[in-house]
C-alpha positions in Angstrom: 143.7 80.1 84.9 146.6 83.0 83.7 146.3 85.6 86.7 147.5 87.8 84.6 145.3 90.7 85.9 145.9 93.2 88.4 143.0 93.1 91.4 142.2 96.4 92.5 141.5 95.9 96.2 139.8 98.7 98.4 142.5 98.4 102.0 139.5 99.5 103.8 137.1 96.7 102.7 134.7 94.8 104.7 131.8 94.0 102.7 131.9 92.5 99.6 130.0 92.5 96.7 130.1 88.5 95.1 129.5 88.7 91.4 130.1 85.8 88.9 128.7 87.6 85.7 129.4 91.1 84.3 125.4 92.0 84.5 125.8 91.4 88.5 127.5 94.8 88.4 124.3 96.1 87.3 122.0 94.7 90.2 124.9 96.1 92.8 125.8 99.0 91.7 123.7 101.7 93.7 124.3 100.1 96.6 128.3 99.5 96.4 128.2 103.3 95.4 126.6 104.0 98.7 129.5 102.1 100.8 132.6 102.5 98.5 134.7 103.5 100.6 134.5 100.0 102.8 133.2 97.9 99.9 134.9 95.9 96.9 133.2 93.6 94.4 134.6 89.7 94.6 134.7 88.3 91.5 133.9 84.2 92.5 135.7 81.8 90.0 134.2 78.6 92.2 130.4 79.8 92.1 130.2 76.3 90.5 132.8 74.3 92.3 133.7 71.8 91.9 133.1 72.5 88.6 135.5 74.6 86.8 133.7 78.4 84.9 134.3 79.3 81.1 137.8 81.4 81.4 135.8 83.5 79.4 133.0 84.4 82.7 136.4 85.6 84.5 138.2 87.8 82.0 134.4 89.4 80.7 133.6 90.3 84.7 137.1 91.3 84.9 136.7 94.1 82.0 133.8 94.9 83.0 134.9 96.3 87.1 138.1 97.6 85.4 136.1 100.0 82.5 133.5 101.0 85.4 136.7 101.5 88.1 135.1 100.0 90.9 137.3 98.1 93.7 137.5 94.3 92.9 139.5 91.6 94.2 139.5 87.9 92.1 138.6 84.3 93.8 140.2 81.7 91.0 139.0 78.6 90.8 142.1 76.9 92.0 142.2 79.7 95.1 139.0 77.1 96.5 142.0 74.5 97.0 144.4 76.8 99.2 142.5 76.6 102.6 144.5 78.6 104.5 144.2 81.3 101.3 140.7 81.4 102.1 141.1 82.1 105.5 143.1 85.0 105.0 141.3 86.2 101.4 138.1 86.7 103.5 139.7 87.2 107.2 138.6 91.2 107.1 135.0 90.9 105.6 132.0 92.0 107.9 129.4 91.0 105.8 129.3 89.3 101.7 126.7 90.2 99.8 125.2 87.6 96.9 122.3 86.7 94.7 123.0 82.8 95.3 123.9 80.7 97.8 126.7 79.2 96.4 130.2 79.5 95.7 132.4 81.8 98.6 128.8 82.3 100.4 128.9 78.8 101.7 132.1 77.6 102.5 133.3 77.5 106.0 136.2 80.6 105.4 133.4 82.7 105.2 131.2 81.6 108.5 132.3 85.0 110.5 130.9 87.1 107.8 126.9 87.2 108.0 125.4 86.9 104.3 123.1 89.6 102.7 120.5 88.5 99.8 119.9 90.8 97.3 116.8 90.0 95.7 116.9 90.8 92.2 113.8 88.8 90.2 110.3 88.8 90.5 109.3 85.7 88.6 110.1 82.2 88.8 109.0 81.7 92.4 110.6 78.7 93.7 113.6 80.1 93.3 112.5 83.0 95.9 111.6 80.9 98.1 114.0 77.9 97.9 114.4 76.6 101.8 118.5 77.5 101.6 117.0 81.4 102.2 116.1 80.3 105.3 120.4 80.6 106.1 120.9 84.2 104.8 121.2 86.3 107.7 119.4 89.4 105.8 116.8 89.1 102.8 117.0 92.0 101.0 113.0 92.3 99.0 111.8 94.0 95.9 108.7 94.9 97.8 105.3 93.2 100.0 104.9 90.0 97.9 108.1 88.8 98.3 108.6 89.9 101.9 105.6 88.0 103.6 106.8 84.8 102.7 110.7 85.8 103.3 110.0 86.7 106.8 108.9 83.1 107.6 112.6 82.4 107.1 115.0 85.1 107.9 115.2 88.5 109.1 114.1 90.3 106.0 113.9 94.2 104.8 111.7 96.1 102.1 114.6 98.4 100.4 113.2 98.3 96.5 114.8 97.8 93.5 118.0 99.2 93.5 118.9 98.5 89.7 116.1 100.6 89.2 117.6 103.7 90.8 118.9 104.8 87.7 115.4 104.8 86.0 113.6 106.5 88.4 116.1 109.3 88.6 116.7 109.6 84.7 120.2 108.5 84.9 120.8 105.8 82.7 123.4 105.8 80.4 123.0 107.9 77.9 125.6 106.6 75.7 124.8 103.2 75.4 121.2 104.5 74.9 122.8 106.9 71.5 124.5 103.5 70.7 121.4 101.3 70.4 119.6 103.9 68.6 122.6 104.1 65.8 121.4 100.8 65.0 117.5 101.1 65.0 115.5 102.2 62.0 113.8 105.4 63.0 110.6 104.6 61.4 110.2 100.9 63.0 108.7 99.9 65.8 111.4 98.6 68.4 110.4 94.9 70.1 112.9 93.6 72.7 113.3 90.2 73.0 114.2 89.0 77.0 113.9 85.1 76.5 115.0 82.9 79.9 116.8 79.6 79.4 116.7 75.8 79.4 113.3 74.3 79.4 111.9 77.6 79.8 113.4 79.5 77.3 111.2 80.2 74.0 114.1 80.8 71.5 113.6 78.0 69.4 109.9 78.5 68.8 109.9 81.8 68.1 113.4 82.4 66.0 112.0 82.2 62.8 109.0 84.5 63.8 111.7 86.9 64.6 113.3 86.8 61.2 110.2 87.1 59.4 109.5 90.3 61.2 112.5 92.3 60.9 110.8 93.7 58.0 108.4 95.5 60.6 110.2 96.3 63.9 113.2 96.7 65.0 113.9 93.3 66.4 116.5 94.0 69.9 117.5 90.7 71.3 119.5 90.5 74.9 119.7 86.6 75.8 119.8 84.8 79.6 123.4 85.1 81.0 123.2 81.3 80.9 122.5 80.7 77.5 125.7 82.2 75.2 127.9 79.4 77.1 125.7 76.9 77.8 123.6 76.8 75.0 125.4 78.1 71.7 122.9 76.4 69.2 119.8 78.8 70.3 122.4 82.1 69.9 123.1 80.4 66.3 119.4 80.7 65.7 119.3 84.1 66.8 122.3 85.7 64.5 120.4 87.0 61.3 120.9 90.6 59.8 117.9 91.7 60.9 118.5 90.3 64.7 120.0 93.1 66.7 122.0 90.6 69.4 123.2 91.9 72.3 125.3 89.6 74.9 125.1 89.5 79.3 127.6 92.5 80.1 124.9 94.6 78.8 122.6 96.6 81.2 118.8 96.4 80.5 118.2 99.7 81.4 118.9 101.4 78.0 117.1 98.7 76.1 114.1 99.5 78.1 114.5 103.5 77.1 114.2 102.4 73.5 111.9 99.7 73.6 108.0 99.7 72.1 107.2 96.5 73.5 108.9 93.3 75.0 108.4 90.1 73.9 109.5 87.3 77.1 108.6 84.2 78.5 109.2 82.4 81.6 111.6 85.4 82.6 111.9 87.7 85.5 112.4 90.2 83.0 108.9 90.7 82.3 108.6 92.3 85.5 111.1 94.7 84.5 109.7 95.4 81.6 106.7 96.1 84.1 108.1 98.2 86.5 109.7 100.5 83.1 106.1 100.0 82.1 106.1 98.7 78.9 103.4 96.9 76.9 104.8 93.5 77.4 103.8 89.7 75.5 104.5 87.1 77.2 105.0 83.3 75.6 102.3 80.4 77.0 103.7 77.6 75.4 104.1 75.4 78.1 101.1 73.4 79.5 100.4 73.4 83.3 101.1 69.5 83.4 104.6 70.1 82.1 105.1 73.1 84.5 104.2 70.7 87.5 106.0 67.5 86.7 108.1 67.3 83.4 109.7 70.8 84.5 110.5 69.3 88.0 113.0 66.8 86.5 117.1 67.1 87.5 118.4 69.0 84.2 122.2 68.8 83.5 124.8 71.5 81.9 127.8 71.6 80.8 129.3 74.2 83.2 127.0 74.5 85.5 125.9 72.3 88.9 122.5 70.5 88.3 119.1 72.2 88.6 115.4 71.0 89.1 112.7 73.0 89.1 112.5 76.9 88.9 108.9 77.6 88.8 104.9 76.4 88.9 101.7 76.6 87.1 100.9 79.1 89.9 103.7 81.1 89.9 103.1 84.8 89.0 104.9 84.9 85.7 102.4 81.7 85.1 98.9 83.4 86.5 99.7 86.6 84.6 99.3 84.5 81.3 96.0 83.3 82.1 94.4 86.4 84.2 95.0 89.1 81.2 97.5 91.3 82.4 99.4 90.8 80.0 99.2 89.3 76.2 99.9 86.3 75.9 101.1 84.7 73.4 99.8 81.2 73.0 101.4 80.4 68.8 104.3 81.0 67.8 102.2 82.2 64.5 100.6 84.5 66.4 103.6 86.7 67.1 102.8 89.7 64.9 99.0 89.8 66.2 99.9 90.2 69.7 102.5 92.7 68.8 100.2 94.9 67.4 97.7 94.6 70.4 100.8 94.9 72.8 102.0 98.3 70.9 98.1 99.6 71.1 98.5 99.0 74.7 94.8 99.0 75.7 93.7 100.7 79.1 93.5 97.1 80.7 97.2 96.4 80.1 98.1 99.9 81.9 95.7 99.3 84.5 97.4 95.7 84.7 101.0 96.8 84.9 100.0 99.6 87.6 98.6 97.0 89.6 101.6 94.5 89.6 104.0 97.1 90.1 102.1 97.8 93.6 101.9 94.0 94.3 105.3 93.3 93.7 107.7 96.3 93.9 108.1 99.1 96.7 109.2 102.0 96.8 110.3 103.0 93.1 111.8 106.8 94.2 115.2 106.4 92.8 116.6 105.5 96.9 116.4 101.9 97.2 120.8 101.7 96.9 120.6 104.4 99.6 117.7 102.4 101.7 119.7 98.8 100.8 123.0 100.1 101.6 121.8 101.4 105.0 120.3 98.2 106.2 123.8 96.4 105.4 125.5 98.8 107.0 122.7 98.2 110.1 123.5 94.1 109.8 127.1 94.6 110.5 126.6 96.8 113.2 124.4 94.5 115.3 126.0 92.5 118.0 123.1 89.7 117.9 121.4 88.8 115.1 117.6 88.7 115.4 116.3 85.2 116.3 114.9 82.8 113.7 111.8 82.9 112.5 109.1 80.1 112.4 110.1 78.7 109.0 113.3 78.8 109.7 113.0 76.1 112.2 110.5 74.4 110.4 113.0 73.5 107.8 115.8 72.6 110.0 113.7 69.7 112.0 112.4 69.3 108.4 116.1 68.5 106.8 117.6 67.1 110.3 115.0 64.5 109.5 115.6 64.2 106.3 119.0 63.5 106.8 119.3 60.9 109.5 116.4 58.8 107.7 118.6 59.0 104.7 122.2 58.4 106.2 120.8 55.2 108.1 119.7 53.9 104.3 122.4 54.6 102.7 124.6 52.6 105.6 121.9 49.6 105.8 118.5 49.6 103.5 115.8 47.9 105.1 117.4 44.9 105.7 118.5 44.1 109.2 116.2 47.0 110.3 112.7 46.7 110.9 110.0 47.5 108.3 108.5 50.2 110.4 111.6 52.1 110.3 112.1 51.5 107.1 108.6 53.1 105.7 108.8 55.6 108.3 111.9 57.0 106.0 109.8 56.3 102.6 107.6 58.8 104.3 110.2 61.8 104.4 110.8 61.0 101.2 107.6 61.6 100.4 107.2 64.8 102.2 110.1 66.2 100.6 108.4 65.5 97.5 105.1 67.5 97.9 104.2 71.3 97.3 105.7 73.9 98.8 103.4 74.9 101.4 102.0 71.5 101.5 105.0 70.1 102.9 105.7 73.0 105.7 102.1 72.0 106.8 102.7 68.6 107.1 106.1 68.7 108.7 104.8 71.1 111.0 101.9 68.6 112.0 104.1 66.1 112.5 106.7 67.4 114.5 104.8 71.1 116.3 
């Protein structure tokens, strides 16, 4: 990549907020604002290393941070091959804050910096409880639901949802709201469509219905940030004169300000809409069998690394489709009826949203960014990190055995080794395939 951009570094930075997509600025901004004298953003061009990123991702991040006037540096893809440069680049950081444990957050040159995870989505629960989360030094939780499990992985604190401080402080960008309103017909209700990506996306099924209903509603669409680059054919399906299509750089809060109802599928955006107290329609197009079996298969992408399962049939975004908490859309042809039911917003849906907000999110007082900033400063100040809790050691024991058996098999296979050793190694693979809590229970039984 042509390094034609000038970084805007903070010479006093000891905290780095690691981003790869422009939307991530909005996740971190209310925490950064309280730490800006000692913090900066890091645009990580090696998030999918060894796969190079599309150049437009880095360019869009740079443009967003320049527009916001914040401190930032760019770690380019080719910098990952310069070992001494990496050591120098990260030498002054005491903490790195990220959304994914990948890229610069897992290279040895950042080992001295403490790693902080910002929990930013409440759906697709397999992603929230991946065993890799045990390696964070601090996990900042949205609320009690996540905290009660993550506290068994690593040190965790409930801070709430800093991104929504603007919502509860009534400081959502009014210029952005005004620009959206200019595109709307004030005589129509406004429906905001927030689909996810990959095999969990509803775009293929709903694009036609969206087009058919543009005469009845203002249809706003903000696709998942992966979709424009990974799934351009899906973007083409949404390009219609009556559909108002926005891209990744857009903050979702101004959209919630103008939306009368939100339509989603298997996205964490469902719960953002619930936190904003918006009536929600959620597609229910995938069977339990698909979610529990087919969805687990490894999937490949144009730019990203291969990906396995993100959710399963009992994840919270699936459960609410069955228990009446939201309007569930079973067939695409029923789109209009589902939207009308959501717009009517019966008492049962209002009460269900209130219950979910209390279960998932904490505080909602406009001070979550301040709370998260204090937790990060506390982490930096500690001479010694707290002892790791039980599931950290469970996973370490499991993975150690798994690695040793895998290494042995890769070198010799079953020949020349005892049948017992071979089948013991097969048992480890079987344990790996079990559901999360059964796997944990099995490992505890075997090793503790």
